[in-house]
C-alpha positions as CSV (number, residue, x, y, z in Angstrom):
1,M,0.1,0.1,0.4
2,K,1.2,3.8,-1.2
3,K,2.4,6.3,1.6
4,I,4.2,9.3,1.9
5,N,7.5,8.2,2.3
6,S,9.3,10.0,5.2
7,G,12.7,11.7,4.9
8,S,15.1,14.4,6.7
9,F,15.2,18.1,5.6
10,S,18.4,18.9,7.4
11,F,20.5,18.7,4.1
12,Y,18.4,20.5,2.7
13,R,19.7,23.9,1.0
14,N,17.5,26.6,1.8
15,N,16.1,27.5,-1.4
16,E,15.6,23.6,-2.0
17,H,13.7,23.4,0.8
18,G,11.5,26.3,0.1
19,Q,11.1,24.9,-3.7
20,F,10.2,21.4,-2.0
21,H,7.6,22.9,-0.1
22,S,5.9,25.2,-2.8
23,V,5.6,22.3,-4.7
24,V,3.6,20.5,-2.1
25,R,1.5,23.3,-0.9
26,E,0.9,24.1,-4.8
27,E,-0.2,20.0,-5.2
28,L,-2.3,20.3,-1.9
29,L,-4.3,23.2,-3.1
30,K,-4.9,20.6,-7.1
31,E,-5.9,17.8,-4.9
32,T,-7.8,20.0,-2.2
33,P,-7.4,19.8,1.3
34,E,-11.2,18.4,1.7
35,K,-10.4,15.8,-0.5
36,L,-6.9,14.8,1.7
37,G,-8.8,15.2,5.0
38,I,-6.3,18.0,6.0
39,I,-8.5,21.0,6.6
40,P,-7.1,21.5,10.0
41,F,-3.7,22.1,8.9
42,Y,-4.0,23.6,5.2
43,Q,-3.8,27.4,5.7
44,S,-1.3,27.1,9.0
45,Y,1.2,25.0,6.2
46,V,0.2,27.8,3.6
47,D,1.1,30.9,5.8
48,A,4.4,29.1,7.2
49,V,5.5,28.3,3.3
50,T,4.8,31.7,2.3
51,A,6.7,33.6,5.4
52,E,9.6,30.9,5.1
53,L,9.7,32.0,1.2
54,A,9.9,35.8,2.2
55,A,12.2,35.0,5.2
56,I,14.8,33.1,1.9
57,E,14.2,36.7,0.1
58,V,15.4,38.5,2.9
59,E,18.5,36.7,3.4
60,Q,19.4,36.3,-0.6
61,G,18.5,40.3,-0.4
62,S,16.1,42.7,-2.2
63,Q,15.0,41.9,-5.7
64,H,14.9,45.8,-6.5
65,S,18.3,46.0,-5.1
66,R,19.7,45.6,-9.1
67,T,17.3,48.0,-10.6
68,I,18.1,50.8,-7.8
69,E,22.0,50.2,-8.4
70,D,21.4,50.4,-12.2
71,A,18.8,53.7,-11.4
72,D,21.6,55.2,-10.0
73,I,24.2,54.4,-12.7
74,L,22.2,56.2,-14.8
75,R,21.3,59.5,-12.9
76,D,25.2,59.5,-12.7
77,R,25.9,59.0,-16.3
78,L,23.1,61.5,-17.4
79,Y,24.8,64.4,-14.4
80,R,28.0,64.1,-16.0
81,S,26.8,64.1,-19.4
82,F,24.8,67.4,-18.6
83,V,28.1,69.5,-16.9
84,L,30.3,68.6,-19.7
85,H,27.7,69.6,-22.2
86,I,27.5,72.8,-19.9
87,N,31.1,73.2,-19.9
88,S,31.2,72.7,-23.6
89,C,28.9,75.5,-23.9
90,L,32.0,77.6,-22.7
91,L,33.7,77.6,-25.9
92,S,30.9,78.6,-27.8
93,F,31.2,81.2,-30.3
94,D,28.1,82.9,-28.9
95,S,29.0,85.6,-25.8
96,T,25.4,85.0,-25.1
97,V,25.9,81.2,-24.7
98,Q,29.2,81.3,-22.5
99,D,28.1,83.4,-19.9
100,A,24.8,81.3,-20.0
101,A,26.9,78.6,-19.3
102,D,29.0,80.5,-16.7
103,R,26.5,81.2,-15.0
104,I,24.8,77.4,-14.6
105,L,28.4,76.3,-13.9
106,R,28.3,78.4,-10.7
107,I,25.6,76.8,-9.4
108,L,27.2,73.1,-10.6
109,N,30.5,73.8,-8.7
110,Q,28.5,74.3,-5.3
111,V,26.8,70.7,-5.9
112,G,30.3,69.5,-6.3
113,D,30.7,65.3,-7.1
114,M,27.1,64.0,-6.0
115,R,28.2,59.9,-6.6
116,K,30.1,60.4,-3.3
117,Q,27.3,60.7,-1.3
118,P,24.7,58.2,0.0
119,Y,21.8,57.7,-1.9
120,N,19.4,59.7,0.4
121,Q,21.4,62.6,0.0
122,E,22.3,62.6,-3.8
123,S,18.5,62.6,-4.7
124,K,17.8,65.8,-2.6
125,T,20.8,67.2,-4.0
126,L,19.7,66.0,-7.7
127,T,15.9,67.1,-6.7
128,S,17.0,70.5,-5.3
129,L,19.6,71.3,-8.0
130,T,16.6,70.5,-11.2
131,S,14.3,72.4,-9.5
132,Q,16.6,75.6,-8.8
133,L,17.8,75.4,-12.6
134,E,14.3,74.6,-13.8
135,S,13.0,78.1,-12.0
136,N,15.8,80.0,-11.6
137,Y,17.7,79.5,-14.9
138,S,15.5,78.3,-17.4
139,A,16.7,81.0,-20.2
140,D,20.1,80.0,-19.5
141,I,19.2,76.4,-19.9
142,T,17.3,77.2,-23.2
143,S,20.7,79.6,-24.5
144,C,22.4,76.4,-23.5
145,N,20.2,74.5,-25.6
146,A,20.0,71.7,-22.5
147,V,16.4,71.7,-21.7
148,V,16.2,68.1,-22.6
149,Q,19.6,67.1,-20.8
150,L,18.3,68.7,-17.5
151,S,14.6,67.1,-18.2
152,K,16.0,63.4,-18.5
153,L,18.5,64.1,-15.6
154,K,15.4,65.2,-13.5
155,E,13.2,62.3,-14.7
156,A,16.5,59.5,-13.9
157,N,16.2,61.4,-10.3
158,D,12.7,60.7,-10.1
159,S,13.2,57.0,-10.8
160,F,15.7,56.3,-8.2
161,V,13.7,58.0,-5.8
162,A,10.4,55.6,-6.5
163,D,12.4,52.5,-6.9
164,F,14.4,53.4,-3.6
165,G,11.2,53.7,-1.9
166,T,9.4,50.9,-3.3
167,R,12.4,48.8,-1.6
168,A,12.4,50.4,1.5
169,S,8.3,49.3,1.8
170,E,9.2,45.8,1.1
171,V,12.1,45.2,3.5
172,S,9.7,47.1,6.0
173,A,6.8,44.9,5.2
174,R,9.0,41.9,5.2
175,I,8.9,38.7,8.2
176,S,12.0,37.9,9.8
177,G,15.0,36.5,7.8
178,D,15.2,33.7,10.4
179,V,15.2,30.9,7.9
180,R,15.9,28.3,10.2
181,A,13.4,29.9,12.6
182,A,10.4,29.4,9.5
183,R,11.8,25.9,8.6
184,V,10.7,24.5,11.8
185,V,7.7,25.7,11.7
186,V,7.2,24.5,7.6
187,D,8.1,21.0,9.0
188,A,6.1,20.8,11.9
189,I,3.1,21.3,9.7
190,Y,4.2,18.9,6.8
191,K,4.7,16.4,9.4
192,N,1.0,16.2,10.7
193,I,-0.3,16.7,6.9
194,I,1.7,13.7,6.1
195,S,0.8,11.8,8.8
196,V,-2.7,12.4,8.5
197,I,-3.0,11.5,4.6
198,N,-0.5,8.0,5.6
199,A,-3.4,7.1,8.2
200,L,-6.3,7.7,5.7
201,V,-4.2,5.5,3.3
202,L,-4.8,2.3,6.1
203,L,-8.2,3.8,6.6
204,N,-10.0,4.2,3.3
205,G,-7.9,2.9,0.8
206,E,-5.1,4.5,-2.0
207,A,-7.1,5.9,-5.0
208,E,-8.3,9.1,-3.5
209,Y,-4.7,9.9,-2.5
210,S,-2.4,8.1,-4.6
211,S,-1.8,10.9,-7.5
212,F,-0.5,13.0,-4.5
213,I,1.2,10.2,-3.2
214,D,3.2,9.9,-6.1
215,K,4.0,13.6,-6.7
216,V,5.5,14.5,-3.3
217,N,7.7,11.0,-3.3
218,Y,8.8,12.0,-6.7
219,Q,9.8,15.1,-5.4
220,I,11.0,13.6,-2.1
221,D,13.5,11.4,-4.2
222,Y,14.5,14.0,-6.4
223,Y,16.2,15.8,-3.5
224,K,17.5,13.2,-2.2
225,N,19.2,12.3,-5.3
226,T,20.6,15.8,-5.4
227,I,21.8,15.7,-1.9
228,N,23.6,12.2,-2.6
229,N,25.5,13.7,-5.5
230,R,26.3,16.9,-3.6
231,R,27.8,14.4,-1.0
232,S,29.8,12.8,-3.7
233,K,31.4,15.7,-5.4
234,G,32.3,17.1,-1.4
235,K,33.4,13.8,0.0
236,G,30.8,13.8,2.5
237,K,31.1,17.7,3.3
238,D,28.0,18.7,2.8
239,K,26.6,21.0,5.6
240,A,23.0,21.6,6.2
241,E,21.4,25.1,6.2
242,S,19.8,22.8,8.5
243,T,16.0,21.9,9.8
244,P,15.5,18.5,12.4
245,T,15.2,16.0,11.3
246,I,11.5,14.5,10.4
């Protein structure tokens, strides 16, 4: 008679542990908790798996980190391009353009090298600078034919501020990044679910549970093989990331 095989999650890496339980969670939903007789445990299991995945994401870093870095690089490049363009206007044949460039550069020189500033400070500096240039030096910006460049710089800074705010909100909304603690909770509920299903197989036969059992056992065997292969390559030095044996 079929049953869900026992196993230890101790040597599952965090991403493997999260992936395994994500699959089980999906299969429970497909088969329905009612059919499998695990309604008392279903929602708590779903919540625990969700919390674990969030903790893993915290540990791996924000999903917006790459976006923020790219946005910062873009605004730095646009600022540098803007400064170079204004400097080039000093060489214009038109003295009006030269004078306009000189007035703008006085403001830019007060700002200095913003790339050395923290993200928040650079954002504030750029916001203040672009606002000042648009409000008080619009004629000079037009004379230097730099309206589009200033507009693009402002857009890049606004985009960075928005991305940075999204990351801050994401981090503040997250659950603790203690993956080990999250794994312990998931494994305890999973153990109860498996015990119930295996008991129902003894009472009712395997027909109603066969498909779910096969899918879970496939995942268990897959990760057992993965871990065994890793141990062989590592000469038995694989380290747990880890949760107690169930």
